[in-house]
C-alpha positions in Angstrom: -81.4 25.6 28.1 -80.6 22.1 29.5 -77.4 20.2 28.5 -77.9 16.5 29.2 -74.4 15.1 28.6 -70.9 16.4 29.0 -67.7 15.2 27.2 -64.4 16.0 28.8 -61.1 15.3 27.0 -57.6 15.0 28.5 -54.4 13.9 26.9 -52.4 11.3 28.8 -49.1 12.4 27.3 -49.4 15.7 29.1 -49.8 14.1 32.5 -47.5 12.1 34.9 -47.0 8.4 34.7 -49.3 7.9 37.6 -52.1 9.7 35.7 -52.1 7.0 33.0 -53.2 4.4 35.5 -56.7 3.1 36.1 -56.9 4.7 39.6 -56.4 8.1 38.0 -59.5 7.5 35.8 -61.4 6.6 39.0 -60.4 9.8 40.6 -61.6 11.8 37.6 -64.9 9.9 37.7 -65.3 10.6 41.5 -64.6 14.3 41.0 -67.3 14.4 38.3 -69.8 12.9 40.7 -68.9 15.3 43.4 -69.5 18.1 40.9 -72.9 16.7 40.0 -71.9 15.1 36.7 -72.1 11.3 37.2 -69.7 9.4 35.1 -71.2 7.4 32.2 -68.4 6.1 30.1 -64.8 6.6 29.2 -63.6 6.4 25.5 -60.0 6.1 24.5 -59.2 7.9 21.3 -55.9 6.6 19.8 -53.9 8.4 17.2 -52.2 6.3 14.5 -49.0 8.4 14.5 -46.7 7.4 17.3 -44.1 10.2 17.7 -40.8 10.1 19.5 -40.2 12.1 22.7 -37.0 14.1 22.3 -34.6 15.4 25.0 -32.0 17.7 23.4 -32.7 15.9 20.0 -32.1 12.5 21.5 -34.9 10.0 21.4 -35.6 8.9 25.0 -39.1 7.3 24.6 -42.2 7.2 22.5 -45.2 9.4 23.0 -48.3 7.9 24.5 -50.7 9.3 21.9 -53.9 8.2 23.7 -56.5 10.8 24.7 -59.5 9.9 26.9 -63.0 11.2 26.6 -65.1 11.2 29.7 -68.8 10.9 29.0 -70.8 12.2 31.9 -74.6 12.7 32.3 -76.3 15.6 34.0 -77.2 13.9 37.3 -77.4 10.4 38.7 -81.2 10.1 38.3 -81.3 11.5 34.8 -82.2 9.1 32.0 -82.5 11.9 29.4 -79.3 11.4 27.5 -78.8 10.2 24.0 -76.9 7.1 22.8 -77.5 6.4 19.2 -76.5 2.7 19.5 -77.8 1.4 16.2 -76.2 4.2 14.3 -72.8 3.6 16.0 -73.2 -0.1 15.2 -73.8 0.8 11.5 -70.7 2.9 11.4 -68.7 0.0 12.9 -69.5 -2.4 10.1 -72.6 -3.7 12.0 -70.6 -4.6 15.1 -71.0 -3.1 18.5 -69.0 0.1 18.8 -66.0 -0.3 21.1 -64.8 2.3 23.5 -61.3 2.6 21.9 -61.5 4.8 18.8 -58.7 5.1 16.2 -58.2 8.3 14.2 -55.2 9.7 12.4 -53.9 13.0 13.6 -55.3 16.1 11.8 -53.1 16.7 8.7 -53.2 17.6 5.1 -55.9 19.7 3.7 -58.0 19.5 6.8 -55.3 21.2 8.9 -55.9 24.9 9.1 -52.9 27.2 8.4 -52.2 30.8 9.3 -51.1 33.4 6.8 -47.5 32.3 6.9 -48.5 28.7 6.2 -47.9 27.4 9.7 -50.3 25.3 11.7 -53.0 27.6 13.1 -53.6 25.5 16.2 -51.3 23.0 17.8 -54.0 20.5 18.8 -56.6 20.7 16.1 -58.8 17.6 16.4 -59.8 15.5 13.3 -63.3 16.3 12.1 -64.1 12.6 12.0 -63.7 12.4 15.8 -66.1 15.2 16.4 -68.6 13.7 13.9 -68.6 10.4 15.8 -69.1 12.1 19.2 -72.0 14.3 17.8 -73.7 11.4 16.0 -73.3 9.1 19.0 -74.7 11.5 21.6 -77.1 14.0 19.9 -80.1 14.2 17.7 -81.1 16.6 14.9 -81.7 20.2 16.3 -80.0 19.4 19.6 -77.6 22.1 20.9 -73.8 21.3 21.1 -71.7 23.4 23.4 -67.9 23.6 23.0 -66.3 26.0 25.5 -62.8 25.6 23.9 -63.6 26.0 20.3 -60.1 26.2 18.9 -60.4 26.0 15.1 -64.2 25.4 15.2 -64.1 21.7 14.4 -67.1 21.0 16.7 -69.1 23.7 15.0 -68.3 22.4 11.6 -69.4 18.9 12.4 -72.5 20.1 14.2 -73.6 22.3 11.3 -73.1 19.5 8.8 -75.4 17.2 10.7 -78.1 19.8 11.5 -77.2 20.4 15.1 -77.3 23.8 16.7 -74.1 24.8 18.4 -72.5 27.3 20.7 -68.7 27.9 20.5 -66.6 29.7 23.1 -63.0 30.7 22.4 -60.8 33.0 24.5 -58.1 33.6 21.8 -59.3 36.2 19.4 -56.9 35.2 16.7 -58.9 32.0 15.9 -62.3 33.8 15.5 -61.8 34.9 11.8 -60.7 31.4 10.9 -63.6 29.8 12.7 -66.1 32.1 10.9 -64.5 31.5 7.5 -64.6 27.7 8.1 -68.2 27.7 9.2 -69.3 29.8 6.3 -68.0 27.0 4.0 -69.8 24.2 5.7 -73.0 23.0 4.1 -75.6 21.0 6.1 -75.9 17.5 4.6 -79.1 16.9 2.6 -78.7 13.2 2.2 -78.0 11.7 5.6 -78.0 8.1 4.6 -75.5 8.8 1.8 -73.3 10.6 4.4 -73.5 7.7 6.8 -72.3 5.3 4.1 -69.4 7.6 3.4 -68.4 7.6 7.1 -68.8 3.8 7.2 -66.4 3.4 4.3 -63.9 5.7 5.9 -64.0 3.9 9.3 
């Protein structure tokens, strides 16, 4: 099985001030190339909700809620990667899709809860984000691999858009919730109607 593109995500708020700089991105890109995964593009995913950083309940600064996706291809000579440019343009009101994406944090009914009503996972990603990644970089019947499945958001988005998927999760407590979630997902039967729905929500 051949995987043609790789997405890596890291959260700037978890790193030092230095890591937020452009040189840090360049170091990540260089490391990918050394590992045999040439850098293709970085995408900033920005949350709407800016939350205060607390130190003993005293507000000392604001969180930097930006996360960066690194889009890497399999090797430097490879041209076999997917970019659904026209579809992304359609989703962006017929304008070229930018590399800074805005999504609200995962809340409300979408947020999975445990038996006590608490958040199941601390960093559950919004499904709309995974939908955009999958629609931008894969085609029908492609295989999507998520080695850090969490609550199974990647699998849910992949199943809805007729992609095969492989999920890996080391924490056993999430497995029953992932299975239950995936069992509820129905693959879309009207792709054009679903795209119009996503376009309205953008």
